[in-house]
MARNU-351930 format. One record per residue (C-alpha): x, y, z; residue in one letter. Coordinates in steps of 0.02 Angstrom, whole numbers, plus 50000, padded with zeros to 5 digits. Each point is the difference from the previous one (the first is absolute). Example, Ala and Ser with C-alpha at 12.3 -4.5 7.8 and 13.67 -1.06 7.14 Angstrom:
506154977550390a
500695017249967s
! end
This chain:
499895036049550m
501334989650101k
501334991249929e
500264981550056i
501744992849963l
500854983050003t
501524995350084a
501045002549847d
499315017149958q
500275006350183m
501944993749991r
500185010149831r
499315014950084s
501174996950150d
501504997549871q
499515016249904r
500125010950165m
501464992850058i
501034998449824q
499235013949893k
499525013650135m
501564995250114q
498954998850162v
500944988450120p
499054984150049s
500235003950181l
499115016149968v
498564991449935l
500104988250151m
500045013850120e
498285007349922r
499264982549992v
500414998650206a
499375017850027l
498444996249895q
499704983350099c
500055008450166v
498795015349955a
498724986649940a
500154989950157m
499755016350098k
498495003949898a
499154985250032e
500335002250188d
501134985350017i
500834998050158d
501854999549953l
500624998550200s
500254981149983k
500544995249816a
500744985349926l
500875004249814v
500354982949928v
501285002749855c
500704990249841g
501705000849925s
499425010549850g
499525018149988n
498244996950076n
500964995850147g
501075016549991g
498465008549993d
499324991450167g
501755003650085f
499675019249952a
498384998850078i
500584992350156a
501365014750012r
498685013849978m
498884991350135l
501574999850123v
500385018649954e
498165004750054e
500334990350167g
499134983349966n
500964983350047h
499724987649841p
500604983149996d
500814997449829v
500334982149925v
500914994249844l
499424984949941v
500775001049834g
501744993549952n
501335012050075y
501304995849881d
498775004049848h
499525017250074r
499875014349856s
501065015350034e
498705011350030e
499464987450144t
501734997750065k
500055018950024i
498345002350074q
500294985850122m
501665008150061k
499225016350025i
498684990950114l
501504990650085e
500935015850030n
498365007550103l
500354985550114g
498594988449940i
500394982549989s
499284991149848v
499474980450040g
499704985949888n
498484992650075s
498375006850042l
499825002750193p
498654992850096q
499195016850033k
498385008849992e
500255015649888y
498625014449939s
500644999749827v
500944985949886i
500905008449843i
500274987749851d
501515006149910a
500624981549936v
499724999449814f
499055013949916g
499524999649823i
501314990149926g
499624982250058l
499574986749874s
500424984450063r
498954990850135e
500485003050184i
500504985250095k
501064993650144g
500675013050133r
499035015349912y
498454991149992a
500094995550171e
500405018550050v
498365007549906i
498904987850082d
500705003550175q
499885019749955m
498134996749938n
499414989850162r
500745015050121m
498725012150068t
500325017049942a
499605012849859c
501034994949838k
500785011049880v
500754994049829a
501515012249916v
499485001049810d
499094982549997t
499714986750115p
501354985550007s
499494984449900g
498785010149875i
500565000149805r
499825018649951s
499454996349820d
498554989250050d
499534998750177g
500514982650009k
500414992950179v
501784991749979l
499944986350118g
499465011150162t
499905018650018a
500025013650138f
498165005750032k
500045019250013a
498805012250084d
500865013149903l
501245000649856t
500875016649954v
500594998049816t
500875013749903f
499805010349837a
498824987849930f
498774986550045q
500504982249967k
498824987449893m
500184986150139g
499495013650126q
498395001449902i
499704982549943l
499284986050108y
500664991050102p
501405014750024g
498765012650024c
499354989650162e
501795000350066y
500285016749972t
498805008350122g
499745019149985k
501175005949856l
500805016750008v
500995006849852t
501385012350046a
501165011449887p
501734997850002i
500425010549850g
499884987549872i
498945003749852t
499464988549848r
501394997849886p
499725006649818e
500734983449923f
498284991650054f
498904999749848a
498165004850047e
499404981949986e
501244992850101e
499275008450160i
498484991850081c
498715014950063m
498635000950123a
498605013350009l
499915009250152e
498175008850044k
500695017449946s
500184994149824d
498274994749991v
498985015049983p
500845006049836a
499814982849923m
498055000150022l
499055003049842p
499245017549977q
498215003350023r
499495014149878k
498635011850036p
499404998949817d
499824981149995s
498654985949967n
500204982650029k
500854995549834g
501335011950049t
500584985550146y
499924986149883g
498764984649950k
500554984250088v
499534981949946l
500034987950136m
500114982649942i
499724990250168t
499034988450080g
499574982749942s
498364991650043k
499805001250198g
501665013850016m
498975015250004s
501015004850149g
501755002249908a
499025010049854a
499115010750140y
501715004350104l
500955002949842s
498705010849912a
499535011150148r
502045002150041a
500025007149820a
498575013050029y
500795004950167l
501755002249923s
499145013049895g
499454991049843a
498565009749911g
498944984749931l
500314980750042v
499094987049905r
500024982250062i
500064985849881y
499594984550085t
499064984449997e
498075002249991e
499724992050179s
500945013650077n
498865014549928r
498725002250141a
501184998850143i
501195013949916l
498765010249949q
499355000850182e
501825001050074l
500645013949876l
498545008449904p
501245012949939e
500754987049883a
499394995949832v
499604980949979m
500474990449841t
499694981150016t
500404984449906y
499234983650016s
501094983249997l
498464991249923d
500015009049840e
500804991349857t
500895016649934e
500945007450162s
500695017050012f
499335008149853e
499915017150069e
501674999450054l
500975008249860p
498665014550020d
500385001250183l
501855001249973l
499855012549871e
498795011350114w
501254999650168a
501455009950042d
500754987550112v
499494980850042l
500384990750152c
499844979149970i
500264986150123g
499095003450174c
499024984050041g
499864995349821l
500274983150024g
501124986949905m
498784990149896g
500114999149806p
498835014949988h
501085010650097s
501434994649903e
499185005249845e
499515016850061l
501625005050049l
500664994349831k
498755010249905k
500575014450114v
501914997449962l
499644997349809e
498855017549988n
500495011750145n
500995015849954k
499615010150151t
501034999450170p
499544985750100a
500284992650172v
499984980250000i
499874992850187d
499594983850094a
499134985549892d
500605011149849g
501714997150044l
499754981250026n
499214998649826l
501305009949922l
501364989250081a
499124984649895k
500235010749821t
501924997750014d
500955012349871e
498295002949902w
499265010450134g
501675008850042i
500205005049819e
498135008850005q
500355008950141i
501615008049927r
499155005349839m
498715010550104n
500845017849983p
499035007150146s
500644986950127g
499514987650122y
500174999250186v
500224982150069l
499584999350207t
500554981450043p
500364994550181h
501494987750019m
499124984049947k
499305008449856e
501655007849955m
500724981850016s
498774993249867r
500285013549879l
501884999050016t
500264981350048g
501165005150146y
499594993450175s
499315011850129v
501684998050087q
500905004049856e
499005015549967l
500275005750190k
501864998049986d
500265009049836n
498445011149986r
500915014449935r
500914990849852e
498574988149947l
498645014150014l
501235010649887r
500134985949874k
498214996449990y
499435018649969t
501215002149863e
499374983249920k
498145003650006v
500255019649974h
498845002750140a
499845007450165v
500084987450147c
499255002950169v
500734983450097l
498965000050159k
500864994150165d
500095006250176s
501075013449906r
499375003049820t
501165004149880l
499475008849835v
501045000249846k
499785007649816a
501094991949853p
501055016049981e
499615007750178g
500794999250156r
499504988350143l
498855006150141m
499734991850160i
498375003750097n
500095003650205t
498095001150021t
498814986150058g
500124986750121n
499344982450056a
498195004350044a
499765001449800m
500524982249974a
498134996349962k
498854993949847a
499605013249898g
501595012950034s
500654996249837g
498515003849896d
499915017550083v
501875003049955l
499544995449814a
498465011550006g
501025014650075m
501424999049870i
498684998349863t
499155016050061g
501475010250001l
500554994649821m
498245005349954a
500505017350049q
501474999449881h
501304993950111m
501454990949920r
499874980550042p
501615002550106d
499505015450095d
498314993550030a
500654983050059a
501245008450128v
498675012050064l
498644986350016g
501024988550096v
500565013950114y
498235005350028l
499334982550024h
501344998750131g
499585015950081l
498164995150014c
500464983550085g
500975009850128d
498595011050037h
498824984549999a
501274991350141r
499985015550093k
498125001050020e
499514982749995l
501654990050059g
501004985849923s
498754986949987y
498315007849945s
500495009749838v
499054994649846l
500185003949828a
498355011050014g
500875008650130d
501495006449888l
498465007749876l
499365009350149k
501785008050044m
500385004149825l
498955015849998g
500615004750168r
501824996049935t
499795010049848l
499265015450077k
501295001550141e
501394998749848l
498955013049907e
500045010850142d
501855000250026m
500095012349823t
498685011550088e
! end
């Protein structure tokens, strides 16, 4: 797993190295510069005609050290200080003086020349205010120039905690960050400005004063094979769990099919679909492996068999294509009142849950086996009362508060999905792409998480793994089909191949 830090966490890590470990700040600055030059060489960037644009803080000092190393290798960079000369940090003053001692003059405005590479060392990770005035003009001018663009630590103008563009931002082709990746480089829109992200070691390790839950983590592909549920030679379908999919209102057989098939393909042993009667024939043809139990909305006594079905199931999923009518609302309430198994609530189930107010939350809290809620931003807005923009601006803290309130795992779906358990660490997913932005994609994810839970995975682990696999399927599908033509069914086609690829990694 890789650790994703906030700006404050990175500053604390820096200070530990400087104050406790007695590593001078200038030494860290030299390591930064060496790694930046090495990363540009590894990318075959032409360094012969470089423009290095520096601020007055330590990010600017990094830039001056980079420029000096380019000079020492026989290059002839132009170097510009766009920060306030009188407000230079002590380290930046030293680096600038060393450069000038080599005979390199430092300008105060961008030359009107052509360059092979433009190196942004203006602000770094510490920026929190909106960029205005001359700084904004300089960054916009850098963006208009034709050259490869490299950011030192993080693109100037991107807030490191959430990826927000602070007025304007440098649009990098390559960003070289140090020790750890930062949240703003992973979340959008910061991710788009970061370009290719290279994480370089400079001797900083994670400080011991961070509690586990403070650190946001991201799965890497090498982590996944060990997480997959084991398939035992001496087993049967019951070994891998009985799934109850309460999905598909009248005319919504597609959502029921996608989620149920995803549960099967993820490894569940037996899947039963509980759906409206009119969906029976279609689903039996599409997925003959599933057991079908139906209800009729015309009957005076609805859902009489539901308590027995809940007793039968090892895990359930409710909400995919469920609808928002009174019968669907009644169905969700009966599930919340009677269910004691691990469960996933998705889509319409979440919208109906939002209408139950505190009663629904209390029912979720009372289930000892645990729930996984899978809202996208709009559904999360309904659940919490916060606007989508408020959620995007403060997603870490609001997600933490919500999971603690409901005592459930929450999968907050977005271009970068976050997964949080009430007492667990925050996880951010880095797989997936815009080709997956199609109807039915969420149904597939809900089914995948449910299928993994059926194989006795903890709800939080199943959520993290399911989200990662779902995105990986999307990445494979885009590679094969392009960005426009991927459908939810294509994610199902890729799921078997993806799991086999990961299974083969253990052999």
